[in-house]
N, C-alpha and C positions, 0 to 999 in steps of 0.2 A: 800593334801586335799583342800587347798585354790584354786587350779586351777579348782576344781569341784564346787566351790562356797560355800564351808563349812568353817566356822570359828571354831577354836578350843580354848577351855579355858584351859590354862596351869594349873590353880589351880585345875581344876576338872579332869585332865587327868593323867594317869599313863603310862609311856612309857616303863616300865619294866614289863614283865609278872608276874602275881600273881596267887596263887592258892586259896587265900581267899580274899573275898571282901564283903562289905555290900552294897546292892543295894535296895533302897526304903524300908529300914527297914528289909530286909531279908539278913541273912548272907549266902553267897554262898561259899561252901567249895568244890573245885573241887577234892582235894585229897581224901576226905572222901565220895565224891558224896552225900553231904547232903545240904539241904536248911533249915535254921532255922530262924524263926521269932524272932526278938529281943524282950526282955522283955519289954522295954520301949514302943515299938509299940503295944504290946498286951495290956498293961495298958491303953494306949491312946485310943485304940479301945473299950475297956471295958467301959471307962468313956463316950465316945461318944455314945455307944449303949444304956447305961442307960439314957442319956439325950434325945436321939431320942425317946426311949420308953416312957419316962415320958411325953414328949411333945405330943406324939400321944395319950396317955391315957387321958390326960387332954382335948384334943380337938377332941374327937370322931374319932381318927385315922388320923386326918389332921396334916401334918408336913410341915415345911418350906422346899421348894424344894432344896435350896442351902445347907442347913444343911445335908439333906439326901444325896445329891450328894457328899459332902465332905466325909461323912462316908463311902459310897459305894466305893469311890476312894481309901481310905486308905486300905480297906479290899481287893479290887481288886488287889492291889500291891502285895498281898501274893500269886498270881498265881504261882510264882516260886516254892513255898513250897507246895501249894495245888492246883493241876491242876483242880479239880472240883469246885473251889471257884466261878468261873463265873456262872456256872449253879446254884449254891446255891443262888446267888444274883439275879436271873432272876425276881423274884417277885418285887424286889426293882427297877430294871430297868424298869419294866412295869409301876410302879407308877411314876417314873421320866418321862417316855414317855407320860403320860396321859395329860401333859400340855406343850404347846410350849413356854410358857412364862418363863423367867428367872429373873424376878424382885426380889428385896429384900424381898417383902412380898408375893411372889407366894407360894401357898400351894398346896400340892398333898395329896391324901388319900391313906393310906396303906391298902392292903387287910388284912383280919383276919389272914391269914397264915403268913404274914410278921410280924405281931405282935408276934406270937409264935416264929418265927425265930430270932427276935431281942433278945429274952431272952437267946438264946444259946451262944451269944457272951460275956456273963459275968458270 
């Protein structure tokens, strides 16, 4: 791999094939052909969903862009378990795309439909 310009991290690599592995909070079980989101990841997303919803409710649907992007990224990692997750997040991606800026104080406005969707995550 090094001759192709790639460096490998020994601590993050397994050189023996495995049938079960956790990847981005999703347990991948090749024997059972199952993908399961870990409980701690679900709890983390529930807490973040409530926080984003509360912020949006207090500020007329305006939320911090970085906070929203972090939340979307955590849920997007579930695509292994839920193939339609990216489609479900499209309204949040649209809100993120509404501003080119990524400063610490950059705000984006969520559509009404996104507010309803946020509630489904807890």
